[in-house]
N, C-alpha and C positions, 0 to 999 in steps of 0.2 A: 799683503797689504802695502807693498813697497810703492805701488803707483799712487796710492792715496797719500802715503806719507810724504813723498817727495815731489808730487805734481806741482808745477808752479802756476801762479795765477795768470790768466790771460791778460795780455797787454792791451791798452786802449786801442791801438791800431787793429788788433784782431777783433776787437769788440765792434768795430765799425763806428766808434765814437758814441757820444751820448745819444745821437739820433736813433740808435738802435732800440733805445728804451722809451722812445716818445710815447708809446701807447700806455705805459704803466708808471713812468717815473713821476715824482713831485715836480712842481714848477721850479725853474731855474731863476736867479734874480732878475734877469732881463724880462721875464714873463709875468712878474708879479703885478705890475701896474695894469697892464692890459687885462689880466684875469680879474683884478679888483673892479675895473670898470664894467666888465661883462657881468660880474656878480651884482653890481648896483643896478644894471639894466634888466636883470632877470625878474620876470613878473612874479614867480612863485616866491623868490627870495624877498621881494618887496611886500608880499602878503605877510610873510613871517615877521619882517621888521615892523609892519604896521601893527601887528598884534601885540608886539612888545611896547610900542609907544604910539597908541592910536591917536593921541592928541597932537602929535607932530605932523605937519604936512610932509609929503614925500621929498620935496626939494630940501627942506630943513633937515630931515633925517640923513639924506644922502650927503648933504653939505657937512654935517657933523661927522659922518663916517669918513669923508674925504679928508677932513681936517685931522682926524685921529690917525689916518693912514700916512700922513706926511712923515717922511724920514724912514718909512718901512721899505727896505730894498731887498731883503732876503726872506725866505721862509722862517728863519730863526728870529729875525726882527718881528715878523708877524706874530710868532708865538709869544714873544716877550711882551709885545704891545697889547695884543688882544686876548690871547689864551691864558697867559699867566694869571691875570686878575680874576678871570672867570673860574679857573681851576682852584685858586685860593678861596674863592667864595664858596665853591661846592664843598671843599674840605671843611670850612668854617660852618656851613649851614647843614650839611648832610652827613657828617661824620663826627666821631668823638676824637679826632686827630689822626693824622697820617704820618707815620715815622719811616725813615729810610736807614736801614742798617747795612752799611756797605763795609763793615769792618774787615771781612775776609778779603774783599777786593783790595782795600787799601793796604792790608798786610802783605798781600801778594805782590803789589806794586813796589812796596818798600823793600821787599826781599830781592826783587829783580833789579832795582835801580839804586839801592842803598840810599833811598830818599826818606825823609820823615813820613811816617804813615798818614800824617794829617794833611799832606799835600797830594791831591789826585794828580795823576800823571797827565799833563796837558797834551801829550802827543798820542797816547793810546786811544784807540777807538774799539768799541765792543758790539757784539751781536748778543743782545740780551734775549734769552729764550725762557719764557715763563709759563707757569700755569695761567689759566685764563678765567677771569672773573667778570670783566666788563669790556666790551669791544671799544668803547669810547674812553673810559677812565684808566684802564690798565696802563696805556702809554702816556696819558695826559698827566696822571699822578707821577709817573716816573720822570717825565720831562721836568716838572717843577722841582722834584727832589734832586735831580742831577744838577740843575742850575744852582739851587740853593746850597748844595754840598761843595760847590766850586769846580765842577767838571765844565769843560769849555763849550760843550754843546749838548743838544737834546738828542732825540732819536727819530729816525725815519721809521715809519710803521707800515706793515702790510695790512690792508683792509680789503675784505671781499667785495667784489663788484656787485654782489647781490644787495648790498646795503646802499649803493650809490644809485638810488632810484630816481633822482632828479638831477638835472645838469648843475644846479646850484650847489648841491651836496658835493658833487664830484669836484667842482672848482674849489670849494672851501677846503676839502680835505687835502687837495693837491698843494694848496697855499700853506697848509699845516703839516708839511713834510710827510705826506702819505703816499705810498706807492700801491698800485692795484694788484690784487690777487684774483685772477680769473676763476670763476666757478662755473659749474654746469656744462663742462666741455666733454667732448668724446675722449676716449682713452688716448688717442694719437694727439689730439689738441692739448690735452692735459700735460703730456710729456713735453711738448714744445713750449708750453707756457711755463712749466716748472724750470726748464733749462734757461729760458729768458730771465725769469725772476732770479734764479741763482746767479746768473752772470751779473745781473744788476746789483745784487746784494754785495757780491765781491767787489765790483766796481765802486760802489758807494763807500764801502769800508776802506779799501786800499787807495782809491784815486780821489774821491770826494772828501775823505777823511770825516765820514759821518758814522754815527752809532746807528744800530738797527734794533728794533724790537719786533719779535715774532712770538706768537703763541706756540706752545709745544704740540698743539694738535689743531686740526680744522674744527672750529666750533668749540663751545665750552663743554667741559665734562659736567653734565647736568646733575650728577650725583656726587660731585666734587672728588671723585676718584681719579685724580689728576695723573695721566699717563702720557709720555712722549711718544708720538708716532714715529716709527722708523722712517716713514716716508718723508717727514720733515728734515731729518738728518741727511737722508739721501739727497734730497733736493738741494740742501746747502752745499753738498759736496760736488754737485754737478758742475758748478762754475769754477772750481779750484780746490786747493787744500783747505780742509776745515781749519787748520791752525791759523791761517791768515785772518780769519774772521773774529778771533778772540772771543769765542762763545763763552757767555757767563750765564750759568743757571740762576734764575731769579724766582723767588717764591713770593707770591702775593697772598696775604691772609686778611680776610674780612671777618669781623666779629659776627655781623649779620649781613646776609645777602639779600638785598631788596627784591631780587628776582626769584627768590626760592619758591614762592607760591605759583609763579608763572611756569617754572620748571616742573613743579609737581603736577600742575594742571596739564602740561603737555605729556607727562608720563601717563596719566589716565587717558588722555585723548588717543595716544598711540596704542595703549592697551586695549581700548575699546574699539579702535578703528586702526588696524595696522597700516592703512594707506594714508592716514592723516599727515598733512604737511602744513607747516606754518605759512601764513600769508605774508606779504610784504608789510601790511599793517601790523601784523603780530611782531615782526622784526622791529618796527618803529616803536611799538609800544614797550617792547623789552628794552630798547635803547633809553627811552624816556624814563622808565622805571628805574633802571640801573643808575642813571645820572642823578635823579632827584629823590631816590629812596634813601631811607636811613641805613647806614652801614656800620654804625658803632665805631670801634677802633679798627684801623687799617694799618698793616705793617708790610713793608717791602724789605726783603733780605736777600743779599747776594751771596752766592758761593764763590769759591775761587774759580778762575777761568779753566775750561776744560783742557787747555794746553798742559796743565800741570799733571794730568793723568792720562791723556790720550795715548802716550807711548806704551803704557801698560797693556793696551789693547791692539797694538799695531801688528802683532804676529798672528792674529786671528784670521781665519779665512774670510774672504769678502762676504760670503753668505751669512756669517755670524757677527761681523764687525758692527754693523749699524744697529742691530738688535742689542748688542752689548753697550754701545754708546748711549742708546735710548734708555736702557735700564739703569745705567750709571747716572744719567741726567735725572731720572725719576728719584733716585736715592738722594741726590744733592737737593733737589727741590722739596722732597718730603721732609728731609732733615731741617729745612729752613722754616717750616710752619711755625707761626705763632699760634699757640692753642689758647683758647678762651674758656671760661667756665661753661658756656653753652655747648662747646664741643664735647666735653666730658659728660654733661648732663644728658645730651642726646644719645651717647653711647650706652650710658647706664639704663636709660629708658628702653632702648632697643633690646638690651640684654636682660632686662627685668632684674637689675642688680644694683648694688651701691659700691661697686669696686672702685670707682674713681671719686667717691664722695669727699675725699680730702682736697679735691681741686675746686670745690664750689661750696657755697653757703646755702642756707634755706632761702635767703633773699635772692641769690643768683637764680635758684630754681623757680621761684615764684615769678621773677622778671621774665625768664625764658618761657614759661608756660603762658604768661600773658601775651608775649610777643607771638608765640606759636598760634594761639587762638586767633589773634588779630589777622595773621597772614592767612590762615585757613578760611576765615570769614570773607576774604577778598575773592575767593574762588566761586564762580557762579555757574558751574556746569549743571546741566539738566539732571544728570544722574550722578550726583556728587558722592564719591566713595570716600567718606571721611577718614576711615581707618587706613585705607591705602594711601591717601594724600598725606596723612600725618606720618606714616612710616617713610614715605619718600623724602619729606623734609628732614626728619630726624636722621636718615641715612646721609643726607648732604652734610650735616654738621658733625656726624660721627666719623666719616671716612678719613678726615685729616688726622685724627688721633690714631686710628688703626694703621695708617700709612707711615706716620712718623715713628711709631713704635716698631713696625716691621723694618724700617730703614735702619734703625739704630742697632738691630740685631745682625745686620749684614756685615 
């Protein structure tokens, strides 16, 4: 593993400059204003804006947006001006609060720099690798919490190009510090795309001084059995030493997943038709439900950076190294779960027992049963298998308990 441990990062001259990443990178400051004007001139974007404020003429709407855009020079400015209030509203309207527990990260920083743990290190940048609950909100909530906690910047995020179905969406996410993850490629194309993305991530962290957020796997774990793909860790290592990325395992816990019934529905659709594939409209419906659905309490919790334990694995053969890193990532993420009464109720129901009854009350159980019935009623399949769908949703809520308990025994 010596070549992984000591390999140095590519320098900008070897990368060919920022232009090497033009196909996938977020906008740079000088590109923000032209992109904003293109957005305002986009017909589909104007249809969306008209739906939000049908009483305003287009010229007035665009004039107000231009006024709001004044002083916005960077993607971070854009996030703070436009996205921060939106995300705050979503937390207020669609959750029972979102908390950010970064105690492990601050304690690690304090130990490294002999600084008070209350002061985030303004020089360090991180690659947050987390379990995946919502393609839009996972990083959006993290952005807000990082800024609120005193960290100097937000995160750049990887987003699949399968979700960028309209030009205005692609422009908007690039303004919002997103880089593109290319999907649906051949094996050879996938390798080249992974190498490019890895080089960009290393460039963003080391040269641009940006944080990164990535999901631990491609797509969500629809049964909440969160596992880190070895391929993700291998991809991150393609562009240089893993250590320079300051990877931080991040655990995202939802009390209630608004997309749980859609995931259960997809399980039945795939069971009944192995060739079933979601449509683009299905993806958009999932995004909308995830943003505007009720989530209950939401908790973000960081572990210490992987650099604190990577050396323990450095003597492993290369064939075993990434598997071991992924498994250790899983342990860190699983230990970070915030467990709610519904998680314990679901596991007891699946097991037909009351082994976890001390973790919930009768009122908690009644509330969860009412919630479960409501979610199941939203599924409108022609041959609805109620028992199967119920078991699938219960499994989603039970798996975090099982995974956390297993991680604590290791």
